[in-house]
C-alpha positions as CSV (number, residue, x, y, z in Angstrom):
1,X,0.0,0.0,0.0
2,X,1.3,3.5,-0.9
3,X,0.7,7.0,0.2
4,X,-1.1,8.7,-2.7
5,X,-0.5,12.4,-2.1
6,X,1.5,15.1,-0.3
7,X,5.1,15.2,0.9
8,X,5.2,11.4,1.3
9,X,3.5,10.5,-2.0
10,X,4.7,7.1,-3.2
11,X,6.1,5.9,0.1
12,X,5.2,2.4,1.0
13,X,3.1,1.6,4.1
14,X,4.0,-1.8,5.7
15,X,1.0,-4.1,6.1
16,X,0.5,-7.7,7.1
17,X,-1.6,-10.3,5.4
18,X,-2.2,-11.8,8.9
19,X,-4.2,-8.8,10.1
20,X,-7.9,-8.6,9.7
21,X,-8.5,-5.1,8.5
22,X,-9.8,-3.6,5.3
23,X,-7.4,-0.9,4.0
24,X,-9.1,2.0,2.2
25,X,-8.4,1.6,-1.5
26,X,-6.2,4.2,-3.3
27,X,-9.1,5.5,-5.5
28,X,-11.3,5.9,-2.4
29,X,-8.4,7.7,-0.6
30,X,-8.0,10.1,-3.6
31,X,-11.8,10.8,-3.5
32,X,-11.7,11.5,0.3
33,X,-8.8,13.9,0.1
34,X,-10.0,15.6,-3.0
35,X,-13.3,16.4,-1.2
36,X,-11.4,17.6,1.9
37,X,-8.9,19.7,-0.2
38,X,-11.6,21.3,-2.3
39,X,-13.8,24.2,-1.2
40,X,-16.7,21.9,-0.3
41,X,-16.7,22.9,3.3
42,X,-16.1,26.6,2.9
43,X,-12.6,26.9,4.0
44,X,-10.4,25.9,1.1
45,X,-7.9,23.1,1.8
46,X,-9.5,21.5,4.8
47,X,-6.5,19.3,5.5
48,X,-3.7,21.9,5.9
49,X,-2.9,22.5,9.6
50,X,-5.8,20.3,10.7
51,X,-5.9,18.0,13.7
52,X,-6.9,14.5,12.8
53,X,-8.4,11.6,14.8
54,X,-8.3,8.2,13.0
55,X,-10.6,5.8,14.8
56,X,-10.4,2.0,14.1
57,X,-7.3,3.0,12.3
58,X,-5.9,-0.4,11.3
59,X,-2.9,0.4,9.1
60,X,-3.4,4.1,9.9
61,X,-3.3,5.0,6.2
62,X,-6.0,7.8,6.5
63,X,-4.2,9.5,9.3
64,X,-0.8,9.1,7.7
65,X,-2.2,10.3,4.4
66,X,-3.5,13.4,6.2
67,X,-0.1,14.1,7.7
68,X,1.5,13.7,4.3
69,X,-0.9,16.3,3.0
70,X,-0.2,18.9,5.7
71,X,-2.2,18.0,8.8
72,X,-0.7,19.4,11.9
73,X,-1.1,16.2,13.9
74,X,-2.9,12.9,14.0
75,X,-4.2,10.6,16.8
76,X,-4.6,7.0,15.9
77,X,-6.9,4.6,17.8
78,X,-7.1,0.8,17.4
79,X,-7.5,-2.1,19.7
80,X,-5.4,-4.6,17.8
81,X,-1.9,-4.6,19.2
82,X,-0.4,-6.2,16.1
83,X,-1.9,-3.4,13.9
84,X,-0.6,-0.8,16.4
85,X,2.9,-2.3,16.3
86,X,2.9,-2.1,12.5
87,X,1.5,1.5,12.7
88,X,4.3,2.5,15.1
89,X,6.9,1.1,12.7
90,X,5.4,3.0,9.8
91,X,5.2,6.3,11.7
92,X,8.8,5.8,12.7
93,X,10.0,5.0,9.2
94,X,8.2,8.0,7.8
95,X,9.5,10.3,10.5
96,X,6.1,11.3,11.8
97,X,6.6,10.5,15.5
98,X,6.5,14.2,16.6
99,X,3.1,14.7,14.8
100,X,1.5,11.4,15.9
101,X,-0.2,10.0,19.0
102,X,-1.2,6.3,19.2
103,X,-3.9,5.0,21.6
104,X,-4.4,1.3,22.0
105,X,-8.1,1.1,22.9
106,X,-11.5,0.0,21.7
107,X,-12.9,3.1,20.0
108,X,-16.4,2.2,21.0
109,X,-15.6,1.9,24.8
110,X,-12.9,4.6,25.3
111,X,-13.6,8.1,26.4
112,X,-12.5,10.3,23.5
113,X,-9.2,12.2,23.8
114,X,-9.4,15.4,25.7
115,X,-9.0,17.7,22.7
116,X,-11.0,18.6,19.7
117,X,-10.3,17.6,16.1
118,X,-11.0,19.1,12.7
119,X,-11.2,15.8,10.9
120,X,-12.4,12.5,12.4
121,X,-12.1,9.3,10.3
122,X,-14.3,6.4,11.6
123,X,-13.9,3.1,9.8
124,X,-15.2,0.4,12.1
125,X,-15.4,-3.2,10.9
126,X,-18.5,-3.6,8.7
127,X,-19.9,-6.3,10.9
128,X,-20.0,-4.0,14.0
129,X,-22.8,-1.7,12.6
130,X,-22.0,0.9,15.2
131,X,-21.7,4.3,13.5
132,X,-24.5,5.7,15.7
133,X,-22.5,4.8,18.8
134,X,-19.4,6.3,17.4
135,X,-21.3,9.5,16.5
136,X,-22.9,9.7,20.0
137,X,-19.5,9.2,21.6
138,X,-18.1,12.1,19.5
139,X,-21.0,14.3,20.6
140,X,-20.8,13.5,24.3
141,X,-17.0,14.1,24.3
142,X,-17.3,17.3,22.3
143,X,-14.2,16.2,20.3
144,X,-15.2,17.5,16.9
145,X,-14.3,21.2,16.4
146,X,-16.9,23.6,15.2
147,X,-16.8,23.4,11.4
148,X,-15.1,20.0,11.7
149,X,-15.9,16.9,9.6
150,X,-16.6,13.3,10.5
151,X,-15.8,10.9,7.6
152,X,-17.5,7.6,8.2
153,X,-16.8,4.5,6.1
154,X,-19.5,1.9,6.2
155,X,-20.7,-1.0,4.1
156,X,-22.3,0.4,0.9
157,X,-25.7,-1.1,1.7
158,X,-25.6,0.0,5.4
159,X,-28.4,2.3,6.7
160,X,-26.7,4.7,9.0
161,X,-28.8,6.3,11.8
162,X,-26.7,9.3,12.9
163,X,-27.9,11.5,15.8
164,X,-29.9,14.5,14.5
165,X,-27.0,16.8,15.5
166,X,-25.1,15.6,12.4
167,X,-25.7,16.7,8.9
168,X,-24.6,14.5,6.0
169,X,-22.8,17.0,3.7
170,X,-21.8,14.4,1.0
171,X,-22.2,10.7,0.4
172,X,-20.0,8.7,-2.0
173,X,-20.1,5.0,-2.8
174,X,-17.1,3.0,-4.0
175,X,-17.7,-0.8,-4.5
176,X,-18.6,-2.3,-1.1
177,X,-17.9,1.0,0.8
178,X,-19.9,4.1,1.4
179,X,-18.3,7.3,2.7
180,X,-20.3,9.9,4.6
181,X,-19.0,13.4,5.1
182,X,-20.8,14.8,8.2
183,X,-20.7,18.0,10.2
184,X,-22.4,19.1,13.3
185,X,-25.4,21.4,12.9
186,X,-24.8,25.0,13.8
């Protein structure tokens, strides 16, 4: 798997065939970051200098891709210690240690980090059907900055029941995946 944009474009991310995660495909990553870099959310390049939270991060590719494209920092959360070990190796190899924080925890059970983020990626295993719980956890912890965006990846056929406080700004389907770009109501 490779980083598709930014300062680290073309660099390889180490992965393992033994791990049970579903890396976001390159074409889907391009779409996500094109949406975020465009003026879709009223502030031009949304990634530059942003603070990113990558929940259920697996390989960490979305957070790493954000850092490559100018995000100020990224916090990665995953419960799988093997995934986290590989993520630590990638962050070290790519010299991103000073801009990264890794939390080994269940993203559904943890209290959210005590800071607010501009971009939150949530890509839980499709069999968990838990985006409503993730969104409620984000709301109760107040960890999405005003004007921030939650990007949720779910199964393409999934019906997502987000709390009424969230607006779906954009929805994109790619194969078996659906991406929801959400913000909090004003």
